[in-house]
N, C-alpha and C positions, 0 to 999 in steps of 0.2 A: 171623456178623455182617459179617466183612470181605468175604465174597463178595457179600452183598446191598448193602453200602454203596458199593462201587466203581461199579457201574452207575448208582446214583443220582447220584454225583458227575459221571459222564460226561453224564448227561441235563441236569444243571444247567449244566454248562459249555457244552453245545450250545445251551441256551436263551439263554445270555448272549451268544453270537455273533450279531450282527445278520444277518438274511437279506438277500440282494441285492434291490434294488428291481426290481419288474417293469417291463420296458421297455414304452413306449407302442406300441400297435399302429398301423400305418400303413395306412389305407384309401385306395386310389387310385381315383379316378373318371376314366376316360380319355375319356369323352364323354357328351353329353347325350341324353336321350330326345327332348326337344323344346326348341326355342329360339324366342325372340321378339326381333327387332331393330328398335328404333325410332330412326330417324336424324333428327338435328337439324342444320339448316344452319349453316355457318360464319357467325356473326353479323357478321363484319367483311368478308365478301366482297361484299355488295351485289348488283347486277345482273350478268348475264352467266353464262357457263358455269363449272362447278366446276373446280378443279384436280385432275384425275384422278390425277396422280402423287403429290401431297402434299395430300390432303384435310385441311382444317383444322376441320371440324365435329366432332361427337361423336355417340355413340349410347347409348341405354339398352338393355342386353342382359339378358335374363332366360332362365335355363337351368334345366330340370327334369332332375334326375339321380336314379337309383335306387341306393341304397347298402346294402351289407350290413355292419352295425355290430356289432363284438364287445362283450361286456360290459366295463365299466371305461373307463379313459382311452384315447383314440385320437386320432391326427392324421389328418384327412380332407384329401386333396389333390385339388383340382379341376384337372385338366390340360386344356390347350387353351383357356384364357381368352384374350381379345384382348390383344395385347402392349401396347396403349395403355390398359390397365385402370387406373382410378383406385381404388386399393385402399381408400382411406378412405370411398368411397361404397358399398362392398359390403355387402349384406344377405343373410344366410343364414337361411332358415326351413325348418322341417320336421325338424330334429334333435331327437330326444326329450330330450336333455340340454342343449339350447341350445348357445351358443358361448362358450367361456371365453377364447379368444385367436385372433386371425387374423393371417396373414402373407402378404405378396406375395412369392412365390418367383421372383425375377427372374433367377437365374443360369442361363443357357442353355448348352448344349453348344457349344463352339468349340475350335479348336486350342489357344488359349492357356489356356482353362479346363480342358481335359483335362490339359494339362501341369502346371498349377498344382495341380490336385486329386490328381495322382499323384506329387507331390514326395516323394522318399525311398522310393518303392515300386519294385518290379521291373516292368519292361516288356520288350518284345522289340524289338530293333533289326534291321531288315530292309534288306539292301544288295543292289544289282544290279551285276554286273560289266559295264562298258560294252562290253568286247571280246567276251565270250562270251555275255552275257545271262543268265548263271547267277545265281540268287537264293540268298543265304545269310541265315540268321537266328541271332541269339545273344541271350542274356539281358543286360539292362543295368539299372542303377539310376539314376534321375534325381536329380542332386545340386544342380540349380539350377532356379529358376522361369523364367517366360516372358520376364522382363526381361533384356536383354543376351544373352550366349551361353547356349545350352542345354548344360549339362555333364552327361556320362554317365559312369558307372563301369562298365567292361566287364572282361572277362577279360584284355585287353591293357593295362589301365590307365585313366587318366582322360583323356577326350577330349571335344571339342566336336562337337555335331551338325552335319552337312553340311561337315565339314572334312577328310574322308578322301579327297576327290576322286571318290567314288563316289555315285551316287544312293542315298539312304537315307531311311528314314522310321521312325517309332515306331509300334508296334502295341500296343494296350492290351487287356488281358483283359476289362475291364469299365468302365463309366462310373462315375467317382467319385461317392460319395454327395453329395447336395446339388445336383447338376446335373440339369437336365431338358431333354429334347429339345424340349419345347413350353412356352410360358409357363404358369405354374401359380399357384394360390392355395390356401392351406391354412388350416384352422381346427383348434383343439383342442376336444374335447368329451368328456363323460363320459356313458356310457350305462348304465342300470341293469341291463339284460339284453340279450343278443344279439337283434338285430331287423333287419328290412329297412325302410328308410324312403325315402319319396319327398321329396327335398330340392330346394328352389329357391334358386338363386344369382342375385342381381340386382345389377348394377353399371353404372357409367358408364365409357365408354372413348373416348379420342380417336382421331383418324385416320379419321373417316367424314365424308361430306358427301352432299348431294343437291341436285338442281336440276331444272328443267323444260326440255325441249328441244322447241320448237314447230316444226312443219312446216306452212307456209302455202302453199296452192296458189291462185294468182290466176286468176280466170276470164278469158275472152277479152274481156269488156267492161271489165275493169280496175276494176270497182266491186263485186265480190263475191269472197269467198275461202272456201275450205274450210280449217278449222283443226284440226290434230291435234297432240297433245302426248304426249311420253314422260316418265315419271318416272324419272330417271337417278340411281342410287345408287352411290356409290363406297365401297369398303372398302379402306383402306390398310393394314390389319392383315395380319400373316403367317398369321393364323388365319381359316379359313372357317367358315361356319355352314350346314350342310346342312338342307334342308327346313324353313326357318324361316318364322315369321309375320313379314312385312315391313311396317313402317309408316314413314311420313315425316310430320314436323311442319313446317308452313309458318308463317311469321311470325317476328318477332323475340322471342326468349325473354329474359326479364329474368335475366341471369346476372351474379353478383357475383364468383364465383371464377374465377381463371385456371387452367383445368384442366390445361394443359400442365405447370405447375409442380408439380402434385400427382401426376403420373404417375411411378411408380418405374421408371425406365428400366433395362433389363437391362444389367449391366456388360459392356462390350465391350473387354477388354484386347487389346493388340496382341502378336502373337508375332513377335519380332525375332530372327533367327538370325544369329550372327556367329562366325567362327572364334576359337578361344581357344588361347594368349593373343593378344590383339589386336596386329596389325601385325608379327608375328614370322615369318610365312611368306607366300609368294605367294598362299595361299588365304585370307588374312586380310581380304578385302574384305567388308564387311557386306552382307547380302542381307535385305530386309524382306519379310515375308509378311503383308500387311494382311488383315483379314477381308474377305470378298467383300462388294460392295455389295448392298443389298437388291434382290431381283428387280424388274424393271420391272412396272408395272401391266399387267394383261392387256388386250389390245385387245378392243373390241366387234366381234363378227363380224356383218357386215351380210349377212344371209341374203337369199335371193330374196324371201321373204315380207316382210322389212323394206323392201327396195327397192320392192316393190309398194305398201306402205303409204305410203312417201314420195312415190310418183308419183301414185297414184290413191286412196290412203287407204282400203283395204279395211277393213271392220269388224273391230275388234280382238276376239279371242276372250276375253281377260282384261283388265279395266280396273280401276284402283284406285278405291276408293269413298271419297268425301269424308264426313268426320264433323266434329263440333264438339268442340273441346278448349278450353273457356273462350273467350277471345278469339282463340285460334289455330285453325288448320285442320289436321285430321288426315286423312291419306290411307292407307287400309288396302288391301293387296293381298289379294283374296279367296281366293287359293290359296297353299299353301306353296311357297317357292322357295329355291334355293340362293344364298346370299350368299357368293360365292367370295373366297378370300384374294387380296389385291391385284388385285381385279377390279371390274367394273362390271356392274350389273344394270339392265335397262330394262323397264319395264312401262307399258302404255298408261295415260294419265292423263285425257285428255278428247278428244272429237271433236265438232265442229260443222260443219255444211255451209251453204254459201251465206250467209255472214255479210256484211251490207252494209259496204262500205269506201269512204270518201271520199278520193280522191287530192288532194294539194296539194303545193306546193313551199315549202320553208322555208329561212331563213337567219337567223343571229343576229349582232349586232354591238354594240360599245360605243357609248355616246353620243358619245364623241370617237374616231372611227375613224381608221385609217391609210389614206391614199389608195391605191386599188387600181385604176388606170386600165385594166389589162388585164382586170379582173373575175375572178370565180371561179364555178364551177358551184354551183348550188343543190341542196339535198338533196330528193330525192323522198320523200314520206311517204304513208302510208295511215292514216286515222283511223277507229277503230272505237268504238262505244259499247257498253260492257259491260253490256248490259241484256237481259232476256228478249225484249223486243219486237224487239231488233236481232239476235236469234239467239245471244246469249251468256248473260249473267246468272249468272256463277259466278266465284268467286275465281280469279285467274290468278297462280300462283306465279312468282317471278323465274326467269329463265333466258335462253336464246338462241333467236332466231327465224331459221329458214332459209326464205327466201321464194323460191318457184318461180313462173315465169311461162311461159305457152305460147309456143313458137316453132315454128309449123307443127305437125307431129304429136308433137313432143317437149315435155317440161317441163324448162326449164333454170334453174339457180340464178341468181337476180337479186340477192339481198343476204343477208347473214348478220349479224345485229345483236343486241345485248343487249336484254333486256326486264326492267323492274323489277316488283315486286309490284303488282297492281292489284286493287282491291276491286270489288264489284258496283256498277254505275251510274257507274263512273269512265270517263274518256276514255282510250282506248288508242291510242298512236301507234307505228307500225311503220316503221322506216327501210327504204326500197326502193331505195337506191343514189343516186348523184349523176347529174345530167343536164347535159351540156355544152350542151344546147339551151336551157336556162333559166339565165340568168346574172345575177349582181348586181355592179354597178359602183359603187365608192365614190369620191367626189372632193370636194375643198374648193372652195367658191365664193369667188372673189376679193372683196376689199373689206372683210374683217374687221379686227378690232383685236386687241390683246393679250388683252383680256378677253372679246371677243365674236367668235365664229367661225361661219361658215355652211357647211353640208355638203349634198351631194345624194346620194341613193340612187336608182340607176336600175336597173330590172329589164327584161330583154329576153327575149322568147319566140320562138324560131326554129321551134317546132312548128307543124304545120298544123291545130292545134285550140286552142281557148281553154283557159286554165288558171286556177287560183286560187293565189295566192302569199301567204305570210305572212313578215313580217320582224319579228323581235323585237329591240328596242333596249334593252339593259341600262343602267340608270342608273349614274351615276358620282358619287362624293361631291363635294359643293361645286360642282356644275355644274347650272345651270338649263337646262331643255329646252323649246323652243318649236317645234312642228312647223307646217308650212304647212297642215295639215288636221287635223281631230279624229282622235285615235287612242284605241283602247281599252287597258285594262290587263289583263295576264294573268300570274299567277305573279310579280308584282313588276316586270314589264318592260312597256314600251310595245309595243303590237302593231299593226302596219300590215297589214291584210288588203285585198287588191286583186285584181280579176279582170283578166287580161291577154288580149286577143284573139289569135288566131292570127297569127304573124309581127308581133306588136305589142310595145309597151313601155309602161312606167309609171314615174313618178318621184315622189320625196318630197323636199322641201327642209325643213331645220330649222335652228334657231339654238341654239347653246349659249352660256351665259354663265357664266364662272368667277367664283365668289365670292371676295372678298378674305379 
């Protein structure tokens, strides 16, 4: 009986001891099989070029990844997401067990993070003799974090890093757990049985923007131009997206959230090295080692083909296609392209030839101007009608316009100006530089009173051809305006349109009355 009873007691005792919980498996996805990047413009930028170094728009990124999932609980890590990822916007589909929990893993590898993650652990201290160049290495244990002096415990005792007078550095055997070389996003899931799944991760990310860059080539008659446009996309993230479907959305999106406040920025602790104890030796001067600044945005390489497109506008082999997205416009690149990290991508957006353009000269002033007896140059303008009959008839996204004009056998830059969004059938005005040959002179006419004043606007044309000029007079509060001739109204201002003969002039007198 005793021999059979003892094993039974051992079995019962073993059953009473709790078994260790099984650790969660970690499934790491290092890259996507396919991606789609839809870029939305910075809603506060308005007209003009994008800020390539610090783009303030955002993008909707969708990545398809193939995962091998084990049975049971697991943590799925998506490495290589955009560092401006808005984690609360992330949606993961395709996991058989769904998503139980999701986390933005923002801790990236840096000198300070490596040191902090290795606190109390053994590392290697490598020193170089300045005189002989000999390199020696010894084991050390980190006793302090990245704040203040970095204290090491070596075979010779306790010392501070960089206080020996020799060039020295710490060598780590491995990257501490929880650190990632690339921005990552993780989810917890439970899978009934081991399987391979095609999973889609979709999220919003800040640090993107796009705009249109127009190249206009003026004909020799000065009344027609060829118009070409690039769709320029900026990716300010440290992560690139290879062979992606690229789209861009034009128009002002109704956005209520402040996305920058939702981005989980990666912690960026500073590694400050100082000799220890402070101020007790001649080597006790602090030396800071700040993290390196982010790399500069990659420059756009203007190839020979691009120069040709700017000069003579050869047909573009690939052009973005316009689609409808509610009341917004969507531009889809028909082929997959690389959206490089901290880079810019340009794809042809539109091309129109021999578009009629009406030249005129323009100036603006307040109803109560400041005398300007010396005069100032007027702005040369080109007016286009955005209609099919006039050679256009398509939405024109905001951006910048580089206007080239013929000068003998060459095409030279005449002006570079911003352009706002224009809908179909709208009037488009392109600035073409100032002209000292056409000037506006403002002066007061004597004989006025405290409440009544008279002014004269005089336009002079020193060109050998007739021109059309427009002067817009902006209204002023509590001021009556009475011109010497009937004027039209446009965009809330009075508009004086006048033809001026070659080497001629024109004048407008008006009276303003200040209300009590």
